[in-house]
C-alpha positions, 0 to 999 in steps of 0.5 A, a space after each residue: 285069404 288061405 283056401 282049402 282044396 280037397 280031393 275026394 274019393 269016390 262018393 260011395 266009399 266016404 267017410 269021416 276017416 277017409 283020407 283025402 289029398 288037400 291043398 292050401 292056396 293062397 292068392 292062387 298059389 299052392 303053400 301047403 299040400 299033404 293027406 289027412 283024414 277029413 276028421 283032421 282037417 274039419 279041425 281048422 273049420 275051414 270053408 272048403 272047395 271039394 273035387 270030385 273023384 274022377 269016376 264021379 266027375 261026369 262031363 260033357 259038352 252040348 252045342 247049343 244056339 244062343 239062349 237067355 239064361 233061363 232056357 239055356 238051362 232048360 235045354 240041358 235039362 231036357 238034353 241031360 235026360 238024353 245023356 244020363 243013365 238012370 232017372 234024371 230026377 236022382 241026379 244033380 246037374 250043373 252046367 257053365 255059360 256058353 262059349 263062343 264056340 257054341 259049346 256049354 259045359 255039363 256036369 252031373 252027380 247022383 244025388 245019393 252021393 251029394 247026400 253021403 257028403 253032404 252028411 260026412 261034411 256035417 260030422 267033421 264039420 266043414 262048410 262046403 263052398 264049392 263042388 266040381 269035377 276033378 279036371 277043374 283043379 288044374 291050371 288051364 291047358 294042362 293035364 294029370 293023370 289020377 287014378 287010371 284017368 286022364 284029366 284034362 282042363 281046356 279053358 275055364 269052362 271046359 274040361 275032359 275025363 277020359 277014363 283010359 288015361 295012359 292009353 288016351 295020353 299016349 295018343 295025345 301028342 299036344 297035352 301038357 302034364 301039370 307039375 306036381 307043385 301047380 296040380 291044385 292052382 287052377 281057377 275054378 268056374 263060376 258054376 258047380 255041382 253044390 248049387 242045390 247041395 242043401 235043396 230037395 230034388 226037383 219034381 216032375 213038374 220042374 222037368 214038364 215045364 222045363 220040356 215045355 219051355 224048350 219046345 216053345 223055343 224050338 217052335 218059335 225058331 222053326 216058325 221063324 225060319 218058316 216064315 223067312 222061307 215063305 217071305 223069300 219065296 213070295 220075293 222070287 214069285 213077285 220077280 218071276 211076275 214082273 218079269 212076265 208083266 214086262 215081257 207081255 207089256 213092254 211098253 210099261 216103264 216100271 212094275 210096281 204092282 204087277 197084278 193091277 197093271 195087268 188088268 188096267 192094260 188087258 182093260 184098256 186093250 179090251 175097252 179100246 180106251 188107250 189113246 195110241 191109235 196102234 193100241 186101238 187098232 190091237 185091241 179090235 184086232 183081238 176083239 174080232 179074232 175072239 168074238 167073230 170066230 165064224 170070219 176065220 178064212 174069209 177075210 180078204 182085207 183090213 182097214 183101220 179108220 176113224 178108231 173102227 177096224 173094217 174087215 172085207 170078206 171074200 166074194 164066196 164067204 158066209 157069215 151070220 145074222 147081225 144079231 146073236 149071243 156074240 154081238 151081245 158079248 161085244 155090247 157087254 165089252 163096249 163095242 159093236 159090229 155092223 155088216 154091209 156089202 163088203 164086210 164087218 166094221 167093229 167100233 166102239 158102240 157109240 161110234 158105230 151105227 146099226 143097220 135098224 138105226 138107219 132105216 129109222 132115219 
């Protein structure tokens, strides 16, 4: 099936009598080309693919993360607001799919120019099938000079328009100018600027919703990154805690729950419930140091028998009476201390007999 392609003049100069370059394609090959007015071409009553003048071909590429199609459109709409010189609601914006390199091709054209094109095509009449920026008429990996602009077709989706055509061509070494016979034979992309050709402009609510959707996407991505960092920090702290517990309690074979295991070990040491006599001796020694501070510098000898610790005192040492706050603290921990002629005996409360009990017996 034959297809008609037309290269448009600047949209603000377009009339039914405007001469345009055209080409007829059959199976992707150019079979005829020439230059006629739109009125003459309208006699064929053929659907037409139109290519904008380079001056109207506004293109750029945006780098976006992988997003669903609807969110990609919202991201493009928000990004276009920063690129377009003028109110975005006066522009027709279109974009291609995201490429493997993360780039999304974006194009826009004033809606006033589209309205002018619609009026002219309605008078001819010609039915618009697709509207594309100028470089998309070229085959892939080729370039062409058009009215002082350098048109470059990089891939099916990617293309550029350089306003300083000859200068840009002189500075570029890897550009291959297309042969005249192939000037119109390029495959068009699946997207174009004709999408809303006959539709009303999107109002401010559409832009607001698009920006809100993009904000939600950015917030979600940021929240996921924050959660990942917090999880990583938690794992680091857990590893550090396990290392410290292993250093403090080398007898533990494995650290599964550092906080719980530390509590269990401390409780065992304080209560003297550990089965190992060495651990019982260590626990009693720690209790003596923490609850009997008045004995510092007064201990002459230590002995450990039958789960009880006996501290022999120097001859000139002094110690408080058997009753006091320190005895109450020992009792709460399940221990008791008794005084005899040689010193103090510290052990579990049920194994230690106070002087008052000896008197009763």
